[in-house]
Every structure is written in C-alpha cells, then in structure tokens.
N, C-alpha and C positions, 0 to 999 in steps of 0.2 A: 741490323742488330735490333732495332726497335721492334720490328715485326716478330722476331724470334722471341723476345721477352714477352710480348703479348700472347703468343701461342702458348708458352710455358705457363704463364699466369692463368690463361683460360683453362688449361688442362688441370693445373693444380687446384683451381677453384672448383672444378667439377668433382673433386674428391673431398673438398673441405666445406663443412657446414658454415664456416665463418664467412664464406663468400656468397652465401644465399641471403637474399633480402627477405626478411620475414620468416615465419615458421610454417607457412602453408605448404602442405604436402603436394607434390607434383603427381601423385598416384591418382589416376582418374577411376571413378566407378561408373561403368556403363550399364545402361538399361538395354533391353533387347533391341529396341528401336534405334537407340543411340549407336549400338554396336554395328548394325547393318548400314547405318548412315556413314559411319567412319570407314567401313570396308569399301565403300564406293569412292572414297576420297583419293585413293591411290597412295596414301601415306603409309608409313611403317609403324606397326603397333606390336608391343610385347604384352600379351594378355594372359592372365591367370583366371581360370574358371573354377569356382569352389562353392562349397556349401557351409557346413558347420566349421568353426574354427577351434581346433584342438591346440595344445601347447606347441606342438611341432609346426603346424601350419602358421600359428601366430608368429613364431620366430621367422619363418619364411616371408610372411607379409611385411615384417619390419625391414628385412633386407631388400624386398621388392620396392618399398618406399624410397630407400636410400638410392637404389639404382635408377629410379625415375629422375632424380636430380642429375645424375651423371649422364644418362642416355639422352636427356633433353638437348645437351650440347651437340649431339650428333644427329639431331632431327628424328629421334625415335621416341615415341610416346609410350608410357607404361600404364597399363590399366588392369582392372580386375572386374569380374562379373559375378555377382551373387546369384548362384543358380537356385537358391531357395526361393527367391522372389522372381527371378527371370528365367525363362526357358529358351535356350538356344539349341536347336537340334544338333546332334553330333558332338557338341562340346559340353553340354550339361547332362549327359547321360553316360552310362557305362561304368565299368569298374575302374577305369583310369581317371575318373573325375577326382579332383583334388591332388592328383599325382603328376599332372602335365601342365606345362606352360607353352604357349604358342607364339611364334613370331610371324606376323602377317605383313605382307606387302600388298596393299589393295585388298582384294578378297581372297588372295592365295596364301596358303601356309608355306612359308619358306622352310621352317623346321619346327619340330616339337621337342621339348626338353623335359626330362624327369626333374622333379623338384630336388631330388638328391644330387643331380648334376649341377644345377644352378643354385647352390646352397647359400651363397652370400653375395654381397655386392660385387666383389671382384670376379667371381665366377659368372655372375649374370652379365656384366659388362663385357668380359672377355669372350664368352661364348656367343653373345649376340653380335658383337663386332666381327668375330671370326666368320660367322654365317653371312653377314652383310658383305664382307670382303672376300667371299669365297673365291671369286674369279680373279681377285687381285693378289691374294696371298697364296702362294704355292705351298703345298704340303708335301715334303719329300721324306722317303724312308731309306733310300739307298744312295750310294755314291753316284751310280749311273744316272739317277733322276736329277741329282744336283748338277752333274756335269752337263746334262741336257739343257737345264735352265741357264747355265753359264754360257754355253755355246750360242744360245739364242740372244743373250744380253750383250755379248761382246761388241764393242763399238757403239752401243746404243744407250745402255743404262748401267749404273752400278747396282749391286745386290746387297740387301741387308738380310743376313741369315741369322735367325733367332732359334735358340734351343730352350725348351722348357721340358722338364721331366713329366709334368702333369698339367693338363689343360685346366684352366679355371683358377689358377693361383694368381697372386698379384703380379708376378713377372709376365705371365701370359697377358694380363690386362694391359700392362705398360707397353708391351710390344704391339698389341692390337690398336691401342690409342695412337701410337706413333704411326702405324701403317695407315690409319684413317687420315692423318694429316699429310704424311709424306708419300702416300701410295702412288701419286702421279709422278713423282720425281724418281723414286727408286723401285726396284722390283723386290718385294718382300717375300721371304721364304721361311717356312717354319718346319722344324724337325723336333722329334721327341727323343732322339738319342740314337745309339747303335753305331753302325759303320761310318755314318756321316761325321760324327764327332772325331773318330779316329783319323779320318781324312783331313780334318781341320787341325790336326796336331795335338789333340787332347790325349795325354798318356793314360790317365785314369778316368775313364768316362763315368764311372760310378760316383766319383766325388764331385762332379759338376752338376749342381742343381739347376742352373740356368746360365746361358751365355749368349753373346752377340758378336757377330763378325761382319765387317764391311768388306765386300769383295769388289776390288777396283777393276770392273769389267769394261767400263765405258772407254777407258783409255787403252785397253788391251787390243792389240791388232787381231783382226779377224782371221788373218792368214795363219796364226798359231792356233789352229782349230782344236788341237787336243790338249794344249797346255792349260792348266787351271789359272784362273784369275788370281793375282796377288791379293792377299787379304790382311786385314788388321783386326785384332781382337779387342773388344771392350774389356778392360781389366778392373771393372768396378761392378758393384751390385746392379742388377737389371731393374732400375727404377726409371720412371718417366723422365725425370730431370737428367739423370746420367745418360740416357739414350739420346736426348736432344742435344746435350753438350757434346757427346761423341760425334753425332752427325755433323755438327757445326765444325768440329775439328777436322773431319774428313773432307769438308769443303774448303778448308783453309789451305793456302799454298804449302807444299811440302817443305820448301826452304825459302825463306825471305832474305833479301839482301838490303843492307843499310850502310850509310856513310856518316852515322852520328854515334854519339856515346850510347852505350847500352841502356843507361838510365833514361834516355829520351826516346827509346823505341816504344811505340804503342801499337800493339797488334790485338787481333781478336782473342788470342790465347789469354791475354791479361784479363779481359772481361769474363772469360769462361773459367777463371780461377785455375789456370794451368801454368806450370813453371815454364820459363823461357831459358834456353841454352844459347849462348853466344860463342861463336868460333871466330877467331881473328885471322884475317887473310893478308898476305903480302902480295904486291903486284906480280912478282916473278913466280909465285906458287898458286895463283888464283885458280887455275884449272884443276890442280890436284886437290885444293881445298874444297872446291865445289863437289868433287867426287866423294870426298870424305864426309862432307855435310849431307849429301844425298843418302849415303850408306847409313849414317847415324839416324837421319830423319825417318827412314823406313823402319828401323828397329825400335825407335821411340815414338812412332806415330800414334797419336791418340793420347799420349801421356805428357809429351813435352813439345813445345814449339821451338823451332830451330832458326836462328838468324845468323847470317854470315856478315860480319862487320869488316869493311874495307879500311885498313889502316892508313892508306895513302891520303885519305881525306884530311884536310886541315882541322876539321871539327872533331876528329878522333884523337884523343891524347892519352892513349893507353900505354903503360910501360911495356917495353918490348919483351920483358921476361915472361909475361903472361900470354898464353895462347887460347884461353877459354874463360868464360864467366857464366854465372847463372843468376836468375832472379826468381824467387819464389812468389806465388800469388799473394795478393793482399796489399792494401794501401800502406805506403811507407816502407815496403820491403827494399832492402839494400841490395846492390849488385855485389856479388862476391866473385873475386878473381881467382883463377886456378892455373896450375901448370899440370897438364895432362899428358901422359906418355903414350897411351894407346886407347883404342876405342872401348875396350872392356872396362876401363876405369870410368868412362862416361856412363856406360850402361849400368854399372854398379851404383853410381851416384844417384841415379833416378829409379832404381829398382823399386817396384811397388812394395810398400809395407802395408799389409792388410790392417784395416781398422778393426777394433774390437767388435763394432757393429756388424761388419761384414763377415767376421769369423763365427758368428753365432750360427749354430746348426741345431736348433731345438728339436727338429724332427729326426735327426740322425739319418738323413737321406743316404749318405755315402755307404752306410752299413746295410740298411734295409733294402736298398735297390739291388743288391747282389743276392738273388734268391737261389734256392737249391736246385732248380732246373730251368732250362731256357723258356719253357712254356709258361711257367709261373712268373718268371721275370718279365716276359713280354706282356702278359696280362696286367701285371702290377704297373708297368710303365704306361699302359694305355687305359688305366682305370678311370681316367677323367673323361674319356670319350664315351658318349651315350650311344646305346644301341636303339635302333628304331624298331620297337617291338610291335608296331601296328600291323606288320605283315604276317604275324602269327597270332594264334589264339592262346591266351594264357588260361589254363585250366585250373580248377579248384576241385576239392572233394565233392562239391555239389554239382559241378558241370561235367566231370570226367566221363561218367557212364553214358549220359545222354549224348555227349559229343561224339564218342566212338560208335554209338548206335545209329546216329543220324546220317553220317556221310558214308559213301561207298568205300572210301579209303581214308583212314585217319592216321597220319604219321605223328607220333608223340615223342618228343625229346624229354627224357627224365634227367634233371640236372640239379646241382646245388650251387649256390652263388659263390661259395668259398672254394670251390674246386677249379683250379686254373684251366684244366683241359676242357671242362664244361664251358667256361666263359670264352675260351679261345675258339671253340667250335660253334658257339652261338652265332657269330657273324656269318659263317658259311651256311648255317641252317636258315638264317633269314634270307640270304641270297638265293637259296633254293626255292623258298616260298615265292619270292619276287619273280624268279624265272618261270615258275609254273604259271603264275598269274599272267605274265607276258605271253606265254605260249597258249593261253586260253584253255588250260587244263582245269576244268571246273569240278571234277569228281574227287579231287584230292584235297584234304584239309590238313594243314600243318599246324601243330599245337605244341606247347611246352608246358611242363609241370615241374614246379619247384619242390623237390623232395625235402628241402629244409623246412618248408611250411606245411606240406601235406604228406606227412610221414605215413599216415594210415593207408593212403592210396598206393604209395610206392611199396609198402610192405605187402599189401594184398596182391600187387602185380609182381612180387618177388624181384624187385629191383635191388641189387646188392652192389653195383659198381656204377660209376658215373664217368662220362655221360653214357646213357643207354638210349638207343632209338628203336622203336617198335612200330610196326605197321599193323593196324587193326582193320578188319573187315567184319561186318555184321555176321554173327552166327558162325564164325571161323576162329581157330586159334590165332593168337597174335604171331606175327612174323618178325623175328629179331634181325636187325641190321648189323652185319659183321664186317663191313667194308671200311675203307679209309675215312677219316673224319675230314672230308673235303667236299666242296660244292659239286664237282663233276661226278664223283663216285656215288654220292647220295642221290643225286638227280637220276642217274642211270638206274639205281636200285628201285626208285619209285616208279619210273616209267616201265621197267620190266615187270614189276609186281602187278601192274594193271593188266598184264596179259594172262590169259588162261594157261594153266600149267597142270598137266600136259595139253598141248594142242592136238586134238583128235583128228587124224587124217584118214580118209577113206578110199583114196585112189592113188595110183602111181603118179598121176599128174600133180596131185596135191603134194605128194612127197617131194617131187622135183622142185615145185615152187617153194616148199619149206626149206630145202637144202641149199638151193642156189638161184631160185627164180624170183618172182614178184614178192612173195611173202618174205623171203630172206632179205631182199633189197629194201623192203619197207621198214625193217627193224635193224638193218645192218649197223646203224650208228650206235645203237645201245646193245646189240647182241651180235658182235662180229663172228662169234663161234656158236653154232647151234648143235643140239643133240637130238637124235631120233632113235627111239626105242623100237625094235623090230620083234614082233611076236607072230607065231604061226596062226593064231586064232584068238578071238575074244574070250574064249573059254580057258585060256592058259592060266594056270594057277599062280604064275608069277606076276600077273598084271597088277594086282592090288599092291604088291610091294613096290613095283615101278612107279605107280601113281603116287604113293606116299613119298617116295624119293623125289619125284618131280615137284610136288608141293613144297618140299623142303628146299629145293633149288630155285624156287620162285624168287625173282629179284637178282639172281646171279647170272642166269643164262636162259635162253628160250629152249624149252624141251617139247618135242613132239612124240606122238605115239602112232604106230601103224601096226595093226593086227590083222593079217590076211595071209592066205597061201602064197601070195606073191613074195612075201618076206623070205620064204624058203629058197626061192630062186636067187634072190639077192645074197643070201647067206652063202650059197655055193660060189657065187661070183667073187665074194670078198674073203672066202676061205675061213669062215667063222661058223660056230655052232649057235643056233638059237636057244634062248633069247640073246639078243645082241644089241649094240648101239652103233650108230653111224655118227661120226663127228665131222661136221663140215665147217671149214674156215673160209667159205666163199667159192664162187665159180672158178677162180684162178688157181685154187689149191686142190690137191688130191684128197678125196674123202677117206677118212680113216675108219676102220671097223674093229670092234672089240667085243668078245664074248662076255656074257654076264654071269655072275654067280649070285642068284637071287636068294639070299639068306635072310638078311635083315635090312630094313630101309636105311638105317644109318651107315651100314657097311656099303650099301649100294651108292649112297651119296658120296662117300669117300672114293669109291672106285670111279665114279663119273667125274669128280673133280680132278682126279689124277689124269684121266683121259683128256680133259680139257687143256692140260698143259701142253704147250707147243714143244716140238722136238728141237727147234732152232728159234728160240724166242728172242724178241726185242725186249731187253730189260728196261723197266721203268721203276720209278719210286714205288708205284702201287704193287707191281707183281714181284718185285725182288724177293720179299720174304718167302713166297711160295716156292721159288726155285732154289733158294738157299736151304730149304727143308730137305731137298734131295741129297744134300751132303756130297755133292760131286765137285771135282775140280772144274773151274770155269775156264773154258777156251773162249776168251772174250775178245771180240772184234770191235774196235772203236772207229766209227765213221763220222765224217764231218758233214757240214751243210752247204758247202760251197757249190755254186751253180756248175762250175767246170768239172767238179768231181762226181756228179751224180751218176753218169754213165759208168765210170770206174767203180763206184760203190755198188751198183747193181751187179756188175760182173763178179766182184769179189764176194758179195753175198750169195750169189748162185754157186760159186765154187765152195764156199763154206758149207752150204746146205748139202752139196753133193758128197761131203765128207761122211754123212750119215750112211751112205750106201757103199762105203769103201772100207769097212772094218774098223771104224774109229773105236779105240779102246773104251770100255764101259765107264771107267772112272771120270771121263770127260763129259761136260755138258757144253756143246757149242752154242754160243749166244752172242748178241751184239747190242751195242748202245749207240743211239743216234744223238750226237752231242747237241744238235739243234733242237730236238724235241725234249731231251733230258739234259739240261745244262749242268746238273750235278755230276754228270759223267766226266766232265773236264777236271773237276777236283779229284775224282777217283783216279783217273789216269795219272795225274801229277803226283798223287800220293803213292801210287804203285811204283813209279819209275824215278821220281824226284825231278822230272822235267817233262815238258810236253813235246812228244816226238811228232814227226810228220804223220799225217793221216792218209789212208787207214792204218791203224796200228793193231797188231795181234799180240795178246798176252795170255799166259796161263797163270791163273790165280789159285794157289793151293791153300785156301783158307782153312780147310778142315784138317790139313796135315802139316802144320808148321808155319804157314803164312808166307812161304816163298813165292816170288813172282818172277816169271820168265818172259823175256821180250823177244818176239820173233825178229830176226835181223831186218833192219829197215830196207836195205837194198835188195833183198831177196824177193822174188815174185810170190804173191799170195795165191798159190795154186795147190791142188790136192796133194800131189806126191811130195813136193818140198815141205809142206806142212806136216805130213805124216812122218817124214824122215826127221824133222826137227823135234816132233813129239817123242819119237823113239830115243833121241839123244837126251831129252829131258828125263825120260824114264830110266835110262842107263846111267844118269848122273854125269854125263859128258858136257852138259850145257850149264854154264855158271848162272846163278840167279841174278836178275837185274835189281832186285830189292827184296826186302822182308817186311811184311806187315806184322808188327808186334801187337798182340792182344793185351793192351795195357790195363792195369787196374783202373776201375772207375772210382776216383777219389772225390770227396766233397769239394764243391766249388769254393768254399771258404772254410777256414779252420773251425769256425764256430758251428758249422754244419756237420762236423765229425762227431756225431752223437755218441758213438761207441767210446771214443777217447774221453769225452766229457763224463760218461758213466764210470769209466775206469778211474778218473780223478776223484770222483766221489767215493766209490767203493773199489779199491784196487783189485784188479783181476776179474771183476764182475762181467765185463764185456769181452775181454781178451780171450776168454775160454771159448768164445763162439767164433773165433777167427777162422776156423777150419771151414766154415760155411760160406766165407766170402769168396768172390770170384778171383781166380788166380790166372796168371799169364801162361801162355803156351811154353815159354822158356822155363818157368818154374815146374810145369808139369813134365817137360822133357827131362829135367834134372832128377826126376825120380819120385815125384809126389804120387802116392798110390791112390789117394782119395781125390777124385775129380769133383769139381764144383758142379752143383745141380743147375745146369744152364737152362734146360727145358725151354719152352717159350720162344724158340727161334721163329715160330710162325708169327710172332709179334703182332698179333691181333691186327691184321690189316687195318683195323680201327685205330691203331696207334702209330702206324708208320707214316706219319704225315710231315716229317721233316724234309723239306726240299733239298737240304744239303746232305741227306742220307747217303751213305757210301757202302758198296759191297765189299769194302776192304775190311770191315769188322762185322762180327756177328751181331745182328740186330737184337736189342734188349727186349726182354719180355715186357709187354705193356703193363705198367703198374695199375692195380685196381684200386679205386678210391671208394672205400667202404666205410662211410661215416655213419650209416644208419645203425 
C-alpha cells in the first residue's frame, strides 16, 4: 500500500506546481552546439524550434514550460531553440518553422507534432507518452482487433482498455500516465469509439466521453479461444487517482472471508475509500453463500468490497435476524445491518449516483459527436490525431505555378480543412506519397493546396468541389482524377498517367506484346484491361479523334494505336468494320472487338468505357456503381474463400460464364462477388436473404424493378439448364421472392439535423412545399406517385464510393459536392 501511495503522490505532484521546489523553469534553451551534443546522449527530448514570438506562440511556450515539469518525471527533457540566433539545418528553415515540435530519441525523430495538436500541457504529455509507449499501448479500431489482443493475453496478462473520444484531453493524459507506470504489468489498449464500445456493452456510445474497462484475461482459460474475457467497467470519471484506485481494486480478492465482527474487518477497500458489503454465512449453507457472494462480487466489482462473515465463530455476535450489513468509507463510519431478500436489492443499494462534478458536460459532447454523416463523424472523432504532412508539399499562391512547372508530373489535392471528405481522404493521399517514395518513383511530386487560404489559386483553376485531385504535366492540360478516394485507386491512376497515351505500335509483334505479351505483363498489375485502336493507315481522318480520346483516358487504362494495312486483315477475322478497337483482358481471355463511330472525342471516350466493362464481372466496392448504371437485374453469384471450395468455385464460375452463350435474357447481368476479397458482400447477402446460406449461392436482385430478391434453391446443381429454367420461372411469377429490399427514405441522423422541419417551425409551410423533391420509396412510387424523384447520380462519382460497407442492395447516392468557394 505504501508504494501505491507514493506512486499516486508522484503523479499528482507532476501536475501540481505546489510540489515543485522553487520557481525555476525546467524548459531548457539549446544552442546549436548544445543541441547536437544532447542528440548524441541517447536521451529523449521534446524540442520546439522557433523565431519571433507572437501572442499565439507565447501561449504555446507557456504550456511547453508547464509540460517540462510533468515530462521530467518520465525521463523526457523539454527544450526550445531560438532559430533567430541559432541555425540548425532542417529544423530552423522552411515554412513549417514555428508550427512543429519534435520528439527525439538520440539523434532520431520519433515523431513531429503540429503546435495545434499539442495545444496545452495535457495534450503535450498525452501525445508524447502515447508516442513513447507506441509498442506497449495497442490502438484498436474494430472488435476483431480487440479480440486478437484478448486471445494473445489469455492466461498471461490482464488488459486495461481505455476509451477517449479525442486524443490530447486530460482523460487521455491520465490513461497514458497510468500506462507508463503499469505498462509492464498490464496490456494497455486504447480506442476512440465505434463498434468496440458497443462490444463492451455501451448502449449510447455518443454519450460516453471517456471510459475504462479491466479485462480479466490472465485467469481466463486459453482453451476458450473464442470467448471474450470477462470485464469490469470503471464507473467514475477518468482521472489519474480514479484509475489507480480502480486498478488496486481489480487486484484485490473478489471475495474475502472473515470470522470476526464487521467493524473489525480491515481490507484494502477501506484505504481506497470504497464501501464494504458483508454477507453472513451459516455452516450448513456455506457453499450456497459462497456462490451468492461470488455472483454479487462480479456485479459490484470495482464499486464495493465483499466479505463473507462466518457466524459459527465465537467472535461473531450478530443477531440471526440479519443476513447482511455494509460500512461506508470514512473514519468512524458505523456498520449498518440489513435484511435483504434478493440480489437486486443489494445492487440497488450500491447503485452509483453521479456526483454533480461528473455530470458536468460543458462541451456537449453527447450532442455534437452525432454528426450528419458518417464521414464527418469519423473525422470529428479523429480530429485530435495529427497528420504527417512532411510526405507532401504544401503549396501557396507563390509556389503553385513554379511547382507544377518543375516536375514531370505534379499531383495536386485541392481541399479545405472544414470539409470532412477532404480530411478523411488526406490520410490516403499521404500514404500514396509514401508508397511512391518507397517504390523509388522520382518523377512524381504530390502536393496539397488549401483552398480556404488560397482562394485565388483555386478560383483560377476552376475548383468548385472538394476534394479535387488533378495531375499536371508541363505544357499540357491538367488531368482530373475521377476514381475512388482511396490509396490503391489513386496510386493506380498516377502510375497509369506516367505512360504515353496512346502507345504507338508499328508491327504485329508489338501488337501481340501489347495485348498479351511482355508489354501487357509489365503493366498488368495497374492495367489488367488494355484497349487497342485499329486503323487502316496513318492518314485516316479519325486518328486525331482517337488520340484525343486516348489522352482523356490516361490514368484509367492503357491505350494503344496501330495504323497499318494489317489492321484490315484483323478486322475481317474479328468481323468488325474499321476503325475499331480490340479489348484484351489478358492471355487467358478471348479478345473482344468493337467497331467505332468517330464523331466526337467525348462520345468515343464513353464508347470505350462501355467496352471496358466485363460481360461477367467480379463486383467490388470500386466498380459497383459502373454496373448499376446499366440498370439490369443482377444475376449474382456469391462464392467463398475456403481452400476446399476453390475447385468447385472455378467450375461454377465457368458454367455461369457459359450462360452468356445460351440465350440469357437481356435484362440480366451475370456477375459474382468473392467474399474473401470483398468482405462487404457477406453483409449484402445477409441483407438480401435475412440469413447466410451455404456457398456458392445464386440470387437474382431486381433493384431497378421493385427490389425483390430470388434465391436459387440450395440443393439444386448450379448448371446452365437448371439456372435457365429457374430464371424462366422467376419471369413467369412462379418463383416466390426470398426477400424484398425496400428503398427507404434517407432521414436525418438526429432530429436537430432535420433542417426542413426546423424551417417549418419558424415559418409554417415554408419547407414542406418542397417535399415533392425529396427521395421517395419504391413502395410509394408503386402506389401511384406520378412524379418520380430526380435520382440522377447513380454513377456516384467513383470518387465518392469509398464506403467499404457499401451494398448493391440500394441505389448508391449521388456524391455531394462541397462548394464553399
């Protein structure tokens, strides 16, 4: 107990100026020589490099001084360097001077922080300790990640799981300081919300600003591999003292037994200011009493200490009419005796009553954390996490034009800080820059420009929605990026944009190499489908139109051009008229041929994009909007990832593809989803049928004509003729639907986001007259609504279809444009 009190006093003193001897500041000011000398010492330093001190920086320096006292207890020195007098290359130059603070271990930078992130002493201490304890404190986002940590800890160590909505607040600091002291004893885990809180039994996750759970994994048997560890929640505010008290209670025995009067019982709970509950046992009921005590102890763990008193001892003189007693914390507290009839009476007796201090919610987190869309909410919850902008170039009005002129390829992200989609995409954008650097791609520069600050540049570039990504090449028009806002898609766009478009081919051998040979294999990872334009001669009038279209398709696919008399022979072989295109999906697939109507470049681009679509596609989150645009009924096959089923999957896929040659009705688009590569497909299948059937499973999804879903009978063989017969029964109305996907109205996530209702309250009828323009359900349309909602936008800007939980069960929404300029 003595060592625990010392630890608490030490940590409390680290926050209190009363515990500091003297008024001398612990903030060190380094010269250049002193800085390099300290870097060789191997110690840890948190250093700010600055020049002039404005009011904002002055406030930051004050907080830095306070943090120096606190971080000294953890062996971390805090210092500053005046770059007006001292010059240290890399740290005393550049636009980021005065905006960055660096954490060093020896001569290496562990992490850099924006001064906006480490804005006060709590934020400084919590972020620094979080970085120092990066390998010790696990950060989890999903239930699966937490379960993985639990499985590893079973039989070895208990887990302390902490939740904070925002990094850098006092609760985060309290958790990190505890982890610094107890990190060897417990496995610490941190989460910032989401499904992990639901898994821990939190009913309203938006109302929980911070929380702590003790997962009892050390005593859990490893044989129960999939069972979660039992847990106990801290039901008090997340402060350093409360956490340490809670951990001591978790170490205390679940149930203690004694043979003395309750007033003489002395336990650790009394020193920790925790109530004690006494249950009285008879010799003939002791086994049952122990079970009751264990049950109660688990439910009250962390709140109450439980003691089982044996009446048979001569030292116990408790009247037989009483079966329980309790003693509140504090000196001189009397023991009060009770007659309890059931366990719930005991639970109610000790149910926590929140103190006024703990009920304060000055910032209204419970309301503000439920934002109007999932992207905005996720960005809001992660707003305390700093992005490492060192990997990209931050442009200004002065540097924009020179930057795009100097590099062979400059990719620019135009964004605004207050747009949630921009900030959500920023992390992916930074990851692309880092991956290009790792791949030694030196001719591409990734940059960002904040349109909130440099409105003149964005206006001149005609940027009207955010985020917008463009590729700039010297002396060429900029190339817009229209793909998904994800790392893989953007990286593919950049690598394809570096290729010449079109690739000019001069011989049949080069054509073969382009379609399926060495040239194809070299770029197959980024361009699995290639397009070759065939013309009879270089004097063909349509060549210029094709070349313009090829330039517009740069970044989407690899386009080749062959203009020679040999093209006429190939046109006869493929039964097409020149000019034409050949579409190759690799050496294992049959090459497709399409005649061209060379009228306008944009029309030709649309025609080529249509030809790129597969006749039997594997649906993914990325390509789903493209195929939904076709407005066909989906004949959708779901296949699994089991090793034993791969051969069966291959046969079924071959049979499904052969349907294309057997008169499959035009309204159907045969397609398939691999649940291993696209896990969201599992949720789609369950939404379709209400359960998960055996795989492979075949369904018809009539999204465009009522939302009915039909399930191919499980026991029937997946072969061409049985499938065609089943489809005919579906067409004739002889097959009952397995489910119906209702196109529900999209309502505001919270009542106060229903702005039309708010407007009607202020001016009755003002907004309600516009209700005809809102989206209606299919059921309402089927009942006779004449005026259909203007859905448009099913293409959903592949740039907006970045929700991994997206489902083909509902029509994808049109990507909202963020037009703050």
